[in-house]
GULOLO-917014 format. One record per residue (C-alpha): residue number from 0; z negated, y, x negated; residue in one letter. Coordinates in steps of 0.5 Angstrom, whole numbers, plus 500, padded with zeros to 3 digits. Last residue first. Example, Ala and Ser with C-alpha at 12.3 -4.5 7.8 and 13.67 -1.06 7.14 Angstrom:
BEGIN
@n=1&pz=486&py=498&px=473&res=s
@n=0&pz=484&py=491&px=475&res=a
This chain:
BEGIN
@n=488&pz=374&py=219&px=820&res=x
@n=487&pz=366&py=217&px=818&res=x
@n=486&pz=368&py=218&px=811&res=x
@n=485&pz=369&py=225&px=811&res=x
@n=484&pz=376&py=228&px=810&res=x
@n=483&pz=376&py=231&px=803&res=x
@n=482&pz=377&py=239&px=803&res=x
@n=481&pz=383&py=244&px=803&res=x
@n=480&pz=385&py=250&px=802&res=x
@n=479&pz=381&py=251&px=796&res=x
@n=478&pz=386&py=246&px=792&res=x
@n=477&pz=392&py=251&px=793&res=x
@n=476&pz=398&py=248&px=795&res=x
@n=475&pz=404&py=243&px=792&res=x
@n=474&pz=409&py=240&px=796&res=x
@n=473&pz=412&py=234&px=799&res=x
@n=472&pz=414&py=234&px=807&res=x
@n=471&pz=414&py=227&px=810&res=x
@n=470&pz=410&py=229&px=815&res=x
@n=469&pz=405&py=232&px=810&res=x
@n=468&pz=405&py=230&px=803&res=x
@n=467&pz=400&py=232&px=797&res=x
@n=466&pz=400&py=236&px=791&res=x
@n=465&pz=394&py=239&px=788&res=x
@n=464&pz=393&py=246&px=785&res=x
@n=463&pz=386&py=250&px=783&res=x
@n=462&pz=384&py=245&px=778&res=x
@n=461&pz=390&py=242&px=775&res=x
@n=460&pz=396&py=239&px=778&res=x
@n=459&pz=392&py=234&px=782&res=x
@n=458&pz=396&py=229&px=784&res=x
@n=457&pz=399&py=225&px=791&res=x
@n=456&pz=394&py=227&px=796&res=x
@n=455&pz=396&py=225&px=803&res=x
@n=454&pz=394&py=231&px=808&res=x
@n=453&pz=391&py=232&px=814&res=x
@n=452&pz=392&py=238&px=818&res=x
@n=451&pz=386&py=242&px=821&res=x
@n=450&pz=388&py=249&px=820&res=x
@n=449&pz=396&py=249&px=819&res=x
@n=448&pz=401&py=246&px=813&res=x
@n=447&pz=406&py=249&px=809&res=x
@n=446&pz=407&py=246&px=803&res=x
@n=445&pz=409&py=249&px=796&res=x
@n=444&pz=416&py=248&px=792&res=x
@n=443&pz=420&py=253&px=795&res=x
@n=442&pz=415&py=258&px=794&res=x
@n=441&pz=411&py=263&px=799&res=x
@n=440&pz=409&py=257&px=803&res=x
@n=439&pz=404&py=259&px=809&res=x
@n=438&pz=397&py=256&px=808&res=x
@n=437&pz=393&py=255&px=814&res=x
@n=436&pz=385&py=254&px=812&res=x
@n=435&pz=380&py=248&px=812&res=x
@n=434&pz=386&py=243&px=811&res=x
@n=433&pz=384&py=236&px=812&res=x
@n=432&pz=385&py=232&px=805&res=x
@n=431&pz=386&py=224&px=805&res=x
@n=430&pz=385&py=220&px=799&res=x
@n=429&pz=389&py=213&px=798&res=x
@n=428&pz=385&py=208&px=794&res=x
@n=427&pz=391&py=204&px=792&res=x
@n=426&pz=397&py=208&px=794&res=x
@n=425&pz=400&py=206&px=800&res=x
@n=424&pz=404&py=199&px=802&res=x
@n=423&pz=411&py=197&px=801&res=x
@n=422&pz=417&py=199&px=798&res=x
@n=421&pz=415&py=204&px=793&res=x
@n=420&pz=421&py=206&px=788&res=x
@n=419&pz=423&py=206&px=781&res=x
@n=418&pz=429&py=208&px=777&res=x
@n=417&pz=431&py=205&px=770&res=x
@n=416&pz=433&py=209&px=764&res=x
@n=415&pz=433&py=205&px=757&res=x
@n=414&pz=431&py=206&px=750&res=x
@n=413&pz=432&py=202&px=744&res=x
@n=412&pz=437&py=206&px=741&res=x
@n=411&pz=441&py=205&px=747&res=x
@n=410&pz=439&py=199&px=752&res=x
@n=409&pz=443&py=196&px=757&res=x
@n=408&pz=443&py=190&px=754&res=x
@n=407&pz=436&py=190&px=756&res=x
@n=406&pz=438&py=189&px=763&res=x
@n=405&pz=443&py=183&px=762&res=x
@n=404&pz=438&py=179&px=758&res=x
@n=403&pz=433&py=180&px=764&res=x
@n=402&pz=437&py=176&px=768&res=x
@n=401&pz=434&py=178&px=775&res=x
@n=400&pz=430&py=173&px=779&res=x
@n=399&pz=423&py=176&px=778&res=x
@n=398&pz=426&py=183&px=780&res=x
@n=397&pz=432&py=188&px=778&res=x
@n=396&pz=436&py=191&px=784&res=x
@n=395&pz=442&py=194&px=781&res=x
@n=394&pz=446&py=187&px=783&res=x
@n=393&pz=445&py=189&px=790&res=x
@n=392&pz=441&py=195&px=793&res=x
@n=391&pz=436&py=200&px=789&res=x
@n=390&pz=442&py=206&px=790&res=x
@n=389&pz=438&py=210&px=785&res=x
@n=388&pz=441&py=206&px=779&res=x
@n=387&pz=439&py=200&px=774&res=x
@n=386&pz=433&py=198&px=779&res=x
@n=385&pz=426&py=197&px=780&res=x
@n=384&pz=422&py=196&px=787&res=x
@n=383&pz=415&py=196&px=786&res=x
@n=382&pz=410&py=194&px=792&res=x
@n=381&pz=409&py=187&px=789&res=x
@n=380&pz=406&py=190&px=783&res=x
@n=379&pz=401&py=193&px=787&res=x
@n=378&pz=400&py=201&px=785&res=x
@n=377&pz=396&py=205&px=780&res=x
@n=376&pz=403&py=209&px=778&res=x
@n=375&pz=402&py=207&px=771&res=x
@n=374&pz=399&py=200&px=772&res=x
@n=373&pz=405&py=199&px=777&res=x
@n=372&pz=410&py=201&px=771&res=x
@n=371&pz=406&py=196&px=766&res=x
@n=370&pz=406&py=190&px=770&res=x
@n=369&pz=413&py=191&px=772&res=x
@n=368&pz=415&py=190&px=765&res=x
@n=367&pz=411&py=184&px=763&res=x
@n=366&pz=413&py=180&px=770&res=x
@n=365&pz=420&py=182&px=768&res=x
@n=364&pz=420&py=178&px=761&res=x
@n=363&pz=420&py=183&px=755&res=x
@n=362&pz=426&py=183&px=751&res=x
@n=361&pz=424&py=189&px=747&res=x
@n=360&pz=417&py=190&px=747&res=x
@n=359&pz=414&py=195&px=752&res=x
@n=358&pz=413&py=203&px=752&res=x
@n=357&pz=412&py=206&px=758&res=x
@n=356&pz=415&py=213&px=761&res=x
@n=355&pz=415&py=218&px=766&res=x
@n=354&pz=419&py=221&px=771&res=x
@n=353&pz=416&py=224&px=778&res=x
@n=352&pz=418&py=222&px=785&res=x
@n=351&pz=420&py=216&px=780&res=x
@n=350&pz=425&py=215&px=775&res=x
@n=349&pz=422&py=211&px=770&res=x
@n=348&pz=424&py=212&px=762&res=x
@n=347&pz=423&py=205&px=758&res=x
@n=346&pz=421&py=206&px=751&res=x
@n=345&pz=423&py=199&px=747&res=x
@n=344&pz=419&py=195&px=743&res=x
@n=343&pz=420&py=190&px=737&res=x
@n=342&pz=417&py=195&px=731&res=x
@n=341&pz=415&py=202&px=734&res=x
@n=340&pz=419&py=206&px=738&res=x
@n=339&pz=421&py=213&px=735&res=x
@n=338&pz=418&py=219&px=738&res=x
@n=337&pz=422&py=224&px=742&res=x
@n=336&pz=421&py=220&px=748&res=x
@n=335&pz=414&py=219&px=748&res=x
@n=334&pz=413&py=227&px=747&res=x
@n=333&pz=418&py=228&px=753&res=x
@n=332&pz=414&py=223&px=758&res=x
@n=331&pz=407&py=227&px=755&res=x
@n=330&pz=410&py=233&px=757&res=x
@n=329&pz=413&py=231&px=764&res=x
@n=328&pz=407&py=227&px=766&res=x
@n=327&pz=404&py=231&px=771&res=x
@n=326&pz=398&py=227&px=774&res=x
@n=325&pz=393&py=231&px=768&res=x
@n=324&pz=397&py=237&px=768&res=x
@n=323&pz=392&py=242&px=764&res=x
@n=322&pz=396&py=248&px=762&res=x
@n=321&pz=396&py=250&px=754&res=x
@n=320&pz=393&py=257&px=753&res=x
@n=319&pz=397&py=263&px=751&res=x
@n=318&pz=395&py=266&px=745&res=x
@n=317&pz=391&py=272&px=745&res=x
@n=316&pz=394&py=279&px=747&res=x
@n=315&pz=396&py=284&px=741&res=x
@n=314&pz=391&py=290&px=740&res=x
@n=313&pz=391&py=296&px=745&res=x
@n=312&pz=385&py=294&px=748&res=x
@n=311&pz=384&py=296&px=755&res=x
@n=310&pz=381&py=302&px=757&res=x
@n=309&pz=373&py=301&px=758&res=x
@n=308&pz=371&py=303&px=765&res=x
@n=307&pz=366&py=308&px=765&res=x
@n=306&pz=359&py=309&px=769&res=x
@n=305&pz=360&py=303&px=771&res=x
@n=304&pz=355&py=299&px=768&res=x
@n=303&pz=349&py=304&px=771&res=x
@n=302&pz=350&py=300&px=777&res=x
@n=301&pz=349&py=303&px=784&res=x
@n=300&pz=355&py=301&px=787&res=x
@n=299&pz=356&py=294&px=784&res=x
@n=298&pz=363&py=294&px=781&res=x
@n=297&pz=361&py=289&px=775&res=x
@n=296&pz=368&py=287&px=771&res=x
@n=295&pz=369&py=281&px=768&res=x
@n=294&pz=374&py=281&px=762&res=x
@n=293&pz=381&py=278&px=763&res=x
@n=292&pz=386&py=276&px=758&res=x
@n=291&pz=382&py=270&px=755&res=x
@n=290&pz=382&py=267&px=762&res=x
@n=289&pz=390&py=266&px=763&res=x
@n=288&pz=392&py=268&px=769&res=x
@n=287&pz=394&py=263&px=775&res=x
@n=286&pz=396&py=265&px=782&res=x
@n=285&pz=395&py=268&px=789&res=x
@n=284&pz=398&py=274&px=791&res=x
@n=283&pz=394&py=279&px=796&res=x
@n=282&pz=395&py=285&px=791&res=x
@n=281&pz=392&py=280&px=786&res=x
@n=280&pz=388&py=274&px=787&res=x
@n=279&pz=386&py=269&px=782&res=x
@n=278&pz=386&py=262&px=779&res=x
@n=277&pz=384&py=262&px=772&res=x
@n=276&pz=386&py=259&px=766&res=x
@n=275&pz=382&py=257&px=760&res=x
@n=274&pz=383&py=249&px=760&res=x
@n=273&pz=376&py=248&px=763&res=x
@n=272&pz=379&py=251&px=770&res=x
@n=271&pz=376&py=258&px=772&res=x
@n=270&pz=376&py=259&px=780&res=x
@n=269&pz=377&py=265&px=785&res=x
@n=268&pz=378&py=271&px=779&res=x
@n=267&pz=379&py=277&px=783&res=x
@n=266&pz=384&py=282&px=779&res=x
@n=265&pz=384&py=289&px=777&res=x
@n=264&pz=390&py=291&px=774&res=x
@n=263&pz=389&py=295&px=767&res=x
@n=262&pz=393&py=292&px=763&res=x
@n=261&pz=399&py=288&px=766&res=x
@n=260&pz=399&py=283&px=771&res=x
@n=259&pz=405&py=277&px=773&res=x
@n=258&pz=402&py=271&px=776&res=x
@n=257&pz=403&py=264&px=775&res=x
@n=256&pz=404&py=258&px=780&res=x
@n=255&pz=412&py=259&px=779&res=x
@n=254&pz=412&py=258&px=772&res=x
@n=253&pz=413&py=262&px=766&res=x
@n=252&pz=409&py=268&px=768&res=x
@n=251&pz=408&py=275&px=764&res=x
@n=250&pz=402&py=277&px=762&res=x
@n=249&pz=400&py=284&px=759&res=x
@n=248&pz=393&py=284&px=756&res=x
@n=247&pz=386&py=287&px=758&res=x
@n=246&pz=386&py=285&px=766&res=x
@n=245&pz=380&py=287&px=768&res=x
@n=244&pz=376&py=282&px=772&res=x
@n=243&pz=373&py=282&px=779&res=x
@n=242&pz=369&py=275&px=782&res=x
@n=241&pz=372&py=272&px=788&res=x
@n=240&pz=373&py=275&px=795&res=x
@n=239&pz=372&py=282&px=796&res=x
@n=238&pz=366&py=285&px=801&res=x
@n=237&pz=367&py=292&px=802&res=x
@n=236&pz=362&py=296&px=799&res=x
@n=235&pz=358&py=299&px=805&res=x
@n=234&pz=355&py=306&px=805&res=x
@n=233&pz=361&py=309&px=801&res=x
@n=232&pz=359&py=313&px=795&res=x
@n=231&pz=361&py=320&px=795&res=x
@n=230&pz=367&py=321&px=792&res=x
@n=229&pz=367&py=325&px=785&res=x
@n=228&pz=373&py=329&px=783&res=x
@n=227&pz=374&py=330&px=790&res=x
@n=226&pz=380&py=326&px=794&res=x
@n=225&pz=387&py=328&px=794&res=x
@n=224&pz=389&py=321&px=795&res=x
@n=223&pz=385&py=316&px=797&res=x
@n=222&pz=383&py=309&px=794&res=x
@n=221&pz=381&py=302&px=796&res=x
@n=220&pz=382&py=298&px=790&res=x
@n=219&pz=388&py=294&px=790&res=x
@n=218&pz=392&py=299&px=787&res=x
@n=217&pz=389&py=297&px=780&res=x
@n=216&pz=386&py=303&px=776&res=x
@n=215&pz=390&py=305&px=771&res=x
@n=214&pz=388&py=312&px=771&res=x
@n=213&pz=381&py=310&px=768&res=x
@n=212&pz=376&py=315&px=769&res=x
@n=211&pz=371&py=312&px=775&res=x
@n=210&pz=365&py=316&px=775&res=x
@n=209&pz=363&py=312&px=781&res=x
@n=208&pz=367&py=307&px=783&res=x
@n=207&pz=370&py=307&px=790&res=x
@n=206&pz=376&py=310&px=787&res=x
@n=205&pz=379&py=318&px=788&res=x
@n=204&pz=386&py=319&px=786&res=x
@n=203&pz=390&py=324&px=782&res=x
@n=202&pz=396&py=320&px=779&res=x
@n=201&pz=397&py=319&px=772&res=x
@n=200&pz=404&py=319&px=769&res=x
@n=199&pz=407&py=311&px=768&res=x
@n=198&pz=403&py=305&px=769&res=x
@n=197&pz=405&py=302&px=763&res=x
@n=196&pz=403&py=308&px=759&res=x
@n=195&pz=407&py=308&px=752&res=x
@n=194&pz=414&py=308&px=755&res=x
@n=193&pz=420&py=305&px=753&res=x
@n=192&pz=419&py=298&px=755&res=x
@n=191&pz=417&py=300&px=762&res=x
@n=190&pz=424&py=300&px=765&res=x
@n=189&pz=425&py=293&px=763&res=x
@n=188&pz=418&py=291&px=766&res=x
@n=187&pz=420&py=294&px=773&res=x
@n=186&pz=427&py=291&px=772&res=x
@n=185&pz=424&py=283&px=772&res=x
@n=184&pz=428&py=280&px=766&res=x
@n=183&pz=435&py=277&px=768&res=x
@n=182&pz=436&py=269&px=770&res=x
@n=181&pz=444&py=268&px=769&res=x
@n=180&pz=450&py=268&px=773&res=x
@n=179&pz=456&py=270&px=770&res=x
@n=178&pz=459&py=262&px=770&res=x
@n=177&pz=457&py=261&px=777&res=x
@n=176&pz=454&py=254&px=778&res=x
@n=175&pz=460&py=249&px=780&res=x
@n=174&pz=461&py=245&px=786&res=x
@n=173&pz=465&py=239&px=784&res=x
@n=172&pz=472&py=238&px=786&res=x
@n=171&pz=475&py=232&px=790&res=x
@n=170&pz=476&py=225&px=789&res=x
@n=169&pz=481&py=220&px=794&res=x
@n=168&pz=478&py=215&px=798&res=x
@n=167&pz=483&py=217&px=804&res=x
@n=166&pz=476&py=218&px=808&res=x
@n=165&pz=473&py=221&px=802&res=x
@n=164&pz=478&py=226&px=802&res=x
@n=163&pz=477&py=228&px=809&res=x
@n=162&pz=470&py=229&px=808&res=x
@n=161&pz=471&py=233&px=802&res=x
@n=160&pz=476&py=238&px=806&res=x
@n=159&pz=470&py=238&px=811&res=x
@n=158&pz=465&py=240&px=806&res=x
@n=157&pz=469&py=246&px=803&res=x
@n=156&pz=471&py=249&px=809&res=x
@n=155&pz=464&py=249&px=812&res=x
@n=154&pz=461&py=253&px=806&res=x
@n=153&pz=462&py=260&px=809&res=x
@n=152&pz=460&py=258&px=815&res=x
@n=151&pz=453&py=255&px=813&res=x
@n=150&pz=452&py=247&px=813&res=x
@n=149&pz=446&py=244&px=813&res=x
@n=148&pz=447&py=239&px=818&res=x
@n=147&pz=454&py=238&px=816&res=x
@n=146&pz=451&py=236&px=809&res=x
@n=145&pz=449&py=230&px=812&res=x
@n=144&pz=456&py=228&px=814&res=x
@n=143&pz=458&py=229&px=807&res=x
@n=142&pz=452&py=225&px=804&res=x
@n=141&pz=454&py=219&px=809&res=x
@n=140&pz=461&py=220&px=807&res=x
@n=139&pz=459&py=219&px=799&res=x
@n=138&pz=455&py=213&px=801&res=x
@n=137&pz=461&py=210&px=805&res=x
@n=136&pz=465&py=211&px=799&res=x
@n=135&pz=461&py=207&px=794&res=x
@n=134&pz=466&py=207&px=788&res=x
@n=133&pz=461&py=210&px=782&res=x
@n=132&pz=466&py=216&px=782&res=x
@n=131&pz=465&py=217&px=790&res=x
@n=130&pz=458&py=217&px=789&res=x
@n=129&pz=458&py=222&px=784&res=x
@n=128&pz=462&py=226&px=790&res=x
@n=127&pz=457&py=225&px=795&res=x
@n=126&pz=451&py=228&px=790&res=x
@n=125&pz=456&py=234&px=789&res=x
@n=124&pz=457&py=235&px=796&res=x
@n=123&pz=449&py=234&px=798&res=x
@n=122&pz=448&py=239&px=793&res=x
@n=121&pz=453&py=244&px=796&res=x
@n=120&pz=450&py=243&px=803&res=x
@n=119&pz=443&py=244&px=801&res=x
@n=118&pz=445&py=251&px=798&res=x
@n=117&pz=443&py=254&px=791&res=x
@n=116&pz=443&py=262&px=793&res=x
@n=115&pz=445&py=265&px=786&res=x
@n=114&pz=443&py=272&px=784&res=x
@n=113&pz=437&py=270&px=779&res=x
@n=112&pz=431&py=275&px=777&res=x
@n=111&pz=426&py=270&px=781&res=x
@n=110&pz=426&py=274&px=787&res=x
@n=109&pz=434&py=273&px=787&res=x
@n=108&pz=433&py=266&px=787&res=x
@n=107&pz=435&py=265&px=794&res=x
@n=106&pz=434&py=257&px=795&res=x
@n=105&pz=438&py=255&px=801&res=x
@n=104&pz=439&py=251&px=808&res=x
@n=103&pz=432&py=249&px=808&res=x
@n=102&pz=429&py=241&px=809&res=x
@n=101&pz=424&py=242&px=802&res=x
@n=100&pz=430&py=244&px=798&res=x
@n=99&pz=426&py=241&px=792&res=x
@n=98&pz=429&py=235&px=795&res=x
@n=97&pz=436&py=237&px=794&res=x
@n=96&pz=435&py=239&px=787&res=x
@n=95&pz=431&py=232&px=786&res=x
@n=94&pz=437&py=228&px=789&res=x
@n=93&pz=442&py=233&px=785&res=x
@n=92&pz=438&py=230&px=778&res=x
@n=91&pz=438&py=223&px=780&res=x
@n=90&pz=446&py=223&px=782&res=x
@n=89&pz=447&py=226&px=775&res=x
@n=88&pz=443&py=221&px=772&res=x
@n=87&pz=447&py=215&px=775&res=x
@n=86&pz=454&py=219&px=774&res=x
@n=85&pz=454&py=220&px=766&res=x
@n=84&pz=461&py=222&px=766&res=x
@n=83&pz=459&py=227&px=761&res=x
@n=82&pz=462&py=232&px=766&res=x
@n=81&pz=457&py=229&px=771&res=x
@n=80&pz=451&py=229&px=766&res=x
@n=79&pz=452&py=237&px=765&res=x
@n=78&pz=453&py=238&px=773&res=x
@n=77&pz=446&py=234&px=774&res=x
@n=76&pz=443&py=239&px=769&res=x
@n=75&pz=445&py=245&px=773&res=x
@n=74&pz=443&py=242&px=779&res=x
@n=73&pz=436&py=240&px=776&res=x
@n=72&pz=435&py=247&px=773&res=x
@n=71&pz=437&py=250&px=780&res=x
@n=70&pz=431&py=246&px=783&res=x
@n=69&pz=426&py=249&px=778&res=x
@n=68&pz=420&py=245&px=780&res=x
@n=67&pz=419&py=242&px=773&res=x
@n=66&pz=418&py=249&px=770&res=x
@n=65&pz=417&py=249&px=762&res=x
@n=64&pz=419&py=242&px=762&res=x
@n=63&pz=425&py=243&px=766&res=x
@n=62&pz=427&py=249&px=762&res=x
@n=61&pz=427&py=244&px=756&res=x
@n=60&pz=431&py=239&px=759&res=x
@n=59&pz=436&py=245&px=761&res=x
@n=58&pz=437&py=247&px=754&res=x
@n=57&pz=438&py=240&px=751&res=x
@n=56&pz=443&py=238&px=756&res=x
@n=55&pz=447&py=245&px=755&res=x
@n=54&pz=447&py=243&px=747&res=x
@n=53&pz=449&py=236&px=749&res=x
@n=52&pz=455&py=239&px=753&res=x
@n=51&pz=458&py=244&px=749&res=x
@n=50&pz=463&py=246&px=754&res=x
@n=49&pz=463&py=253&px=752&res=x
@n=48&pz=460&py=255&px=759&res=x
@n=47&pz=455&py=249&px=759&res=x
@n=46&pz=453&py=252&px=752&res=x
@n=45&pz=452&py=259&px=756&res=x
@n=44&pz=449&py=256&px=762&res=x
@n=43&pz=444&py=252&px=758&res=x
@n=42&pz=442&py=258&px=754&res=x
@n=41&pz=440&py=262&px=761&res=x
@n=40&pz=436&py=256&px=763&res=x
@n=39&pz=432&py=256&px=757&res=x
@n=38&pz=431&py=263&px=758&res=x
@n=37&pz=428&py=262&px=765&res=x
@n=36&pz=424&py=256&px=763&res=x
@n=35&pz=421&py=260&px=757&res=x
@n=34&pz=423&py=261&px=751&res=x
@n=33&pz=418&py=261&px=744&res=x
@n=32&pz=422&py=263&px=738&res=x
@n=31&pz=427&py=268&px=741&res=x
@n=30&pz=433&py=268&px=736&res=x
@n=29&pz=437&py=263&px=741&res=x
@n=28&pz=438&py=268&px=746&res=x
@n=27&pz=440&py=273&px=741&res=x
@n=26&pz=446&py=268&px=738&res=x
@n=25&pz=448&py=266&px=745&res=x
@n=24&pz=449&py=273&px=748&res=x
@n=23&pz=453&py=275&px=742&res=x
@n=22&pz=457&py=268&px=743&res=x
@n=21&pz=458&py=271&px=751&res=x
@n=20&pz=460&py=277&px=750&res=x
@n=19&pz=463&py=278&px=757&res=x
@n=18&pz=460&py=285&px=758&res=x
@n=17&pz=455&py=282&px=763&res=x
@n=16&pz=453&py=277&px=757&res=x
@n=15&pz=452&py=282&px=752&res=x
@n=14&pz=447&py=285&px=757&res=x
@n=13&pz=443&py=279&px=758&res=x
@n=12&pz=442&py=278&px=751&res=x
@n=11&pz=439&py=285&px=750&res=x
@n=10&pz=435&py=284&px=756&res=x
@n=9&pz=432&py=278&px=753&res=x
@n=8&pz=431&py=281&px=747&res=x
@n=7&pz=427&py=286&px=749&res=x
@n=6&pz=423&py=282&px=754&res=x
@n=5&pz=421&py=277&px=748&res=x
@n=4&pz=419&py=284&px=743&res=x
@n=3&pz=415&py=286&px=749&res=x
@n=2&pz=412&py=279&px=750&res=x
@n=1&pz=410&py=279&px=743&res=x
@n=0&pz=413&py=274&px=737&res=x
């Protein structure tokens, strides 16, 4: 199915939902063969509204696999787990959603097509409720007191009422997601569906390129209105960062680090990865675009190659390339979890700062289990603390003195979920980076830093994006903004 067909079905499904015809909306959504993370999220919301909790959980799992930085998907899956009375997993998802807020009061998803604001105080409210369900009333009170630091005036009363309930050890209501809120496709794309030309009516402009007759020339290039048919060549061509390329096919992003472009746009390629994805700049925005959607453009003023810019082809776009994520294990984790365990083996899903899975023989002693996990994390085994839930305290802690029969007795279908924390020391071979440029985050999952800051490298997302930590804040950032700290420092 082409992007246009997917977009049309997405818009049709949302229209049914707006008319309260949720069954038909779900039918149209499920007919989309390759949903993106937002469409999977919408499917999960509709299943959740029908109280089909298993289907909702599966849809939110798929949404998170497509975009592991989508905090609202973790929030919705946490609500699903809560309704299924799987409180430990609900708590883990709420904690991840809160971490994704990066200390901010809220995330406004309006720019991504969802009329919803995820408030930190509401996430903490739900974390407190889960703690209360588990009988940890003091921890519930701590979360609600913390929520007061993130409160807004509109959310103050619900926090106060919940805090009063915990003092009496009474449960309170879960903060839920509005049933009528769904991700909607970009209005610009929808408006262009019925037009033959993505860029609308031609407008008389003059480009810096000699004999440039293509009406879809991107506005990133210097242009003037009402200029002569053939402007004089400028004495000095403005220096632009990166290599210029023409966009051949429509591309819609599926994750927050990808960039939307349409045929005829001129983008500047900063770096091309081995996985056929290119880091580009377009309209002062930086993001990823499949390189096979682009064509090299020569813009030297005197070049004869510029006598005519070729119109982008009308054929179907090439297949979306796979994203390389060497240190992000979500896809590998999902594949491992879907496999049937080998004879006498058990799949252990580990919740760390990210999720991963290891396979160990069923009934293994603690030493074998912690050795497998420490090797996966590349840290010393003595630095690993395992637990049966996120609290990592008391009887929930798993160590060398734990009776492992009680741990393995919790497996279901030879699968078990454990929580992991690093209790001391730093990762082996810790790598420090120094910022050579200041970077201001444009997305909730980005890391903001100033020139000269030293950042701890946590993982390499791909050739163009890194994940790091600065002053207890964790986030992603462009690799081109940093360099290794010299050894003498």
